[in-house]
BAVEXKOL-177689 format. One record per residue (C-alpha): residue number from 1; y, z, x. Coordinates in steps of 0.1 Angstrom, whole numbers. Layout:
% BAVEXKOL-177689
i; py; pz; px
NUM; Y; Z; X;
...
% end
This chain:
% BAVEXKOL-177689
i; py; pz; px
1; -164; 141; 146;
2; -170; 125; 113;
3; -138; 140; 100;
4; -117; 128; 130;
5; -130; 92; 134;
6; -108; 77; 106;
7; -77; 88; 129;
8; -86; 67; 158;
9; -76; 33; 147;
10; -40; 46; 137;
11; -37; 66; 167;
12; -44; 34; 187;
13; -19; 16; 169;
14; 8; 42; 177;
15; -2; 42; 214;
16; 2; 5; 214;
17; 39; 7; 201;
18; 45; 34; 226;
19; 33; 14; 253;
20; 54; -18; 243;
21; 84; -23; 266;
22; 107; -32; 236;
23; 92; -8; 209;
24; 85; 22; 228;
25; 115; 45; 223;
26; 120; 38; 183;
27; 82; 42; 181;
28; 82; 76; 197;
29; 112; 88; 175;
30; 98; 74; 144;
31; 62; 88; 149;
32; 74; 123; 157;
33; 96; 122; 127;
34; 68; 107; 103;
35; 46; 138; 116;
36; 73; 161; 109;
37; 80; 147; 75;
38; 41; 146; 65;
39; 38; 184; 78;
40; 65; 197; 56;
41; 61; 172; 24;
42; 23; 168; 24;
43; 3; 189; 48;
44; 17; 223; 40;
45; 19; 218; 1;
46; -17; 204; 3;
47; -30; 234; 23;
48; -13; 258; -2;
49; -24; 241; -34;
50; -56; 223; -25;
51; -41; 191; -40;
52; -35; 158; -19;
53; -11; 144; -45;
54; 18; 152; -25;
55; 8; 120; -3;
56; 27; 101; -30;
57; 59; 118; -20;
58; 55; 118; 17;
59; 43; 80; 21;
60; 72; 63; 4;
61; 99; 85; 18;
62; 81; 76; 51;
63; 89; 40; 46;
64; 125; 48; 40;
65; 126; 65; 72;
66; 112; 35; 88;
67; 142; 15; 74;
68; 167; 40; 85;
69; 151; 42; 120;
70; 152; 2; 123;
71; 189; 2; 111;
72; 200; 29; 136;
73; 178; 21; 166;
74; 174; -18; 167;
75; 195; -42; 187;
76; 184; -75; 172;
77; 205; -98; 152;
78; 225; -77; 126;
79; 217; -98; 95;
80; 180; -97; 103;
81; 180; -59; 112;
82; 201; -54; 78;
83; 176; -74; 57;
84; 143; -58; 71;
85; 159; -23; 70;
86; 172; -27; 34;
87; 136; -40; 22;
88; 119; -9; 37;
89; 146; 15; 23;
90; 148; 1; -11;
91; 111; -2; -17;
92; 103; 33; -1;
93; 132; 51; -20;
94; 122; 33; -53;
95; 86; 47; -50;
96; 99; 80; -37;
97; 123; 87; -63;
98; 94; 79; -88;
99; 72; 105; -71;
100; 99; 132; -72;
101; 103; 125; -110;
102; 65; 131; -114;
103; 67; 163; -93;
104; 97; 178; -111;
105; 82; 169; -146;
106; 50; 188; -136;
107; 28; 159; -133;
108; 16; 167; -97;
109; 3; 202; -110;
110; -30; 187; -110;
111; -47; 164; -89;
112; -41; 127; -92;
113; -74; 108; -101;
114; -74; 85; -68;
115; -74; 119; -49;
116; -102; 134; -70;
117; -120; 103; -62;
118; -117; 110; -25;
119; -137; 142; -29;
120; -166; 121; -42;
121; -165; 100; -11;
122; -164; 129; 11;
123; -195; 144; -6;
124; -215; 111; -2;
125; -208; 112; 37;
126; -214; 149; 41;
127; -176; 160; 43;
128; -181; 194; 28;
129; -150; 210; 45;
130; -126; 198; 18;
131; -95; 214; 33;
132; -100; 198; 66;
133; -107; 165; 51;
134; -75; 167; 31;
135; -55; 175; 62;
136; -68; 146; 81;
137; -61; 123; 51;
138; -27; 135; 51;
139; -21; 129; 89;
140; -39; 94; 86;
141; -10; 84; 61;
142; 16; 98; 85;
143; 2; 79; 114;
144; -1; 48; 92;
145; 38; 51; 88;
146; 41; 56; 126;
147; 21; 24; 136;
148; 9; -5; 116;
149; 33; 0; 87;
150; 63; 1; 110;
151; 52; -29; 129;
152; 67; -56; 110;
153; 102; -39; 107;
154; 103; -30; 144;
155; 93; -65; 156;
156; 118; -83; 132;
157; 145; -61; 144;
158; 141; -73; 181;
159; 149; -106; 176;
160; 185; -116; 188;
161; 184; -152; 177;
162; 211; -159; 150;
163; 190; -189; 138;
164; 167; -181; 107;
165; 132; -194; 111;
166; 114; -213; 83;
167; 87; -185; 85;
168; 114; -159; 79;
169; 127; -177; 49;
170; 91; -181; 34;
171; 85; -144; 43;
172; 117; -134; 24;
173; 106; -156; -6;
174; 72; -141; -8;
175; 87; -106; -5;
176; 113; -112; -33;
177; 86; -130; -56;
178; 60; -103; -51;
179; 86; -75; -57;
180; 96; -91; -89;
181; 62; -95; -99;
182; 53; -59; -92;
183; 84; -48; -112;
184; 75; -70; -141;
185; 37; -56; -140;
186; 50; -20; -141;
187; 75; -29; -171;
188; 47; -45; -189;
189; 22; -16; -185;
190; 50; 8; -195;
191; 58; -9; -226;
192; 22; -15; -236;
193; 16; 22; -233;
194; 48; 31; -253;
195; 37; 8; -280;
196; 3; 21; -280;
197; 15; 56; -282;
198; 37; 51; -310;
199; 6; 38; -330;
200; -14; 70; -319;
201; -39; 49; -300;
202; -39; 58; -263;
203; -72; 45; -249;
204; -67; 7; -253;
205; -68; -17; -224;
206; -36; -31; -211;
207; -44; -69; -210;
208; -11; -84; -219;
209; 14; -104; -197;
210; 3; -104; -159;
211; -25; -80; -167;
212; -42; -108; -185;
213; -49; -126; -151;
214; -55; -95; -131;
215; -67; -60; -138;
216; -42; -48; -110;
217; -13; -74; -109;
218; 9; -44; -94;
219; -15; -37; -66;
220; -18; -73; -57;
221; 19; -79; -57;
222; 24; -47; -36;
223; 0; -63; -10;
224; 20; -96; -13;
225; 52; -76; -4;
226; 35; -67; 30;
227; 23; -102; 36;
228; 58; -112; 31;
229; 71; -89; 59;
230; 41; -99; 81;
231; 50; -137; 76;
232; 86; -130; 83;
233; 76; -111; 116;
234; 59; -141; 131;
235; 90; -158; 148;
236; 101; -124; 163;
237; 66; -116; 175;
238; 66; -152; 192;
239; 100; -144; 209;
240; 84; -112; 222;
241; 60; -131; 246;
242; 88; -133; 272;
243; 94; -95; 270;
244; 60; -80; 268;
245; 27; -83; 289;
246; 3; -108; 276;
247; -22; -81; 265;
248; 4; -59; 246;
249; 20; -90; 229;
250; -14; -103; 218;
251; -25; -68; 205;
252; 11; -67; 186;
253; 0; -99; 168;
254; -34; -84; 161;
255; -15; -53; 147;
256; 3; -74; 121;
257; -29; -87; 108;
258; -43; -52; 107;
259; -12; -44; 87;
260; -23; -68; 60;
261; -59; -57; 62;
262; -50; -21; 59;
263; -28; -26; 28;
264; -55; -47; 11;
265; -82; -23; 18;
266; -59; 7; 5;
267; -48; -12; -26;
268; -83; -24; -35;
269; -107; 4; -23;
270; -91; 33; -8;
271; -65; 47; -34;
272; -61; 17; -56;
273; -82; -4; -79;
274; -118; 10; -73;
275; -108; 48; -78;
276; -87; 37; -107;
277; -115; 19; -125;
278; -138; 47; -120;
279; -120; 67; -145;
280; -108; 38; -167;
281; -145; 29; -175;
282; -150; 66; -187;
283; -119; 68; -208;
284; -117; 35; -222;
285; -148; 19; -237;
286; -133; -15; -239;
287; -126; -16; -202;
288; -162; -29; -194;
289; -154; -60; -213;
290; -120; -63; -197;
291; -138; -60; -161;
292; -161; -89; -171;
293; -133; -112; -183;
294; -104; -106; -158;
295; -103; -105; -118;
296; -99; -71; -103;
297; -73; -82; -79;
298; -63; -119; -73;
299; -47; -133; -103;
300; -69; -161; -120;
301; -78; -176; -154;
302; -96; -155; -180;
303; -133; -158; -177;
304; -141; -155; -215;
305; -152; -189; -220;
306; -177; -189; -190;
307; -192; -154; -202;
308; -196; -169; -236;
309; -215; -199; -222;
310; -237; -177; -201;
311; -244; -154; -230;
312; -255; -185; -251;
313; -276; -199; -222;
314; -293; -164; -218;
315; -299; -164; -257;
316; -314; -199; -254;
317; -337; -191; -227;
318; -348; -158; -244;
319; -355; -177; -277;
320; -377; -202; -257;
% end
């Protein structure tokens, strides 16, 4: 049972969409296509190779599929449908093409560190059947695309009102700003690695640009991208009150909050910051100092001055 328990919250999310009066058809079709996509692109390759890294191919192309489904099956305002569809298609295909490049260049011939870290988690909780655990994890990713991650797009695309709400404008601004931040952070990291590689030093810590204020500004920006979608979905969710039962309508609102929570947990603990830092500390001796001076996720001021004061205070007490 411990293998299957993590599936329940995502199955519940998909069932909620299926029982929605306005979202049932698109949710059924999307869910079946997501499971087919993950079976072919993730589950079968994972079973054959013993590596879960294929999730990095299936997940983003699943987002692209959500965008396509939204465009084809939605009856809402055409401008609103086009905007949210393009947001999913653009973000998904961008990451998906990057994953395919890694695959064709041979970088997926070994397991990515974040999925190696998963095996450590499984050992701690007594999941000894690695093959089964890998398949469950892959299915969870597919069900996430079938449920909570599709929720903002599907809700936004039901809205027939031609007037754009302030919440939608705020959501669009947040999405654009976060996407720009993520792109800049990625470019700064690549430029840093390229510069260090040219000097023959490969284990230095990237603490330039946005990386001075957060150890993972790209992950923070990715979370804000999803928050932008959630904010933009609020007016459309409110409009659904007249079309859904009170229970389903309320649960759809809770589902939007869960979308933000799922992405936060994923980007911080699940496959994001925590697994990354587990290996960074081992490979880069300077990384521990970086952890002490820079926030792990939320951008903030450098803490060098505070640490220095604390060190001086500690030395003073010791000398006394």
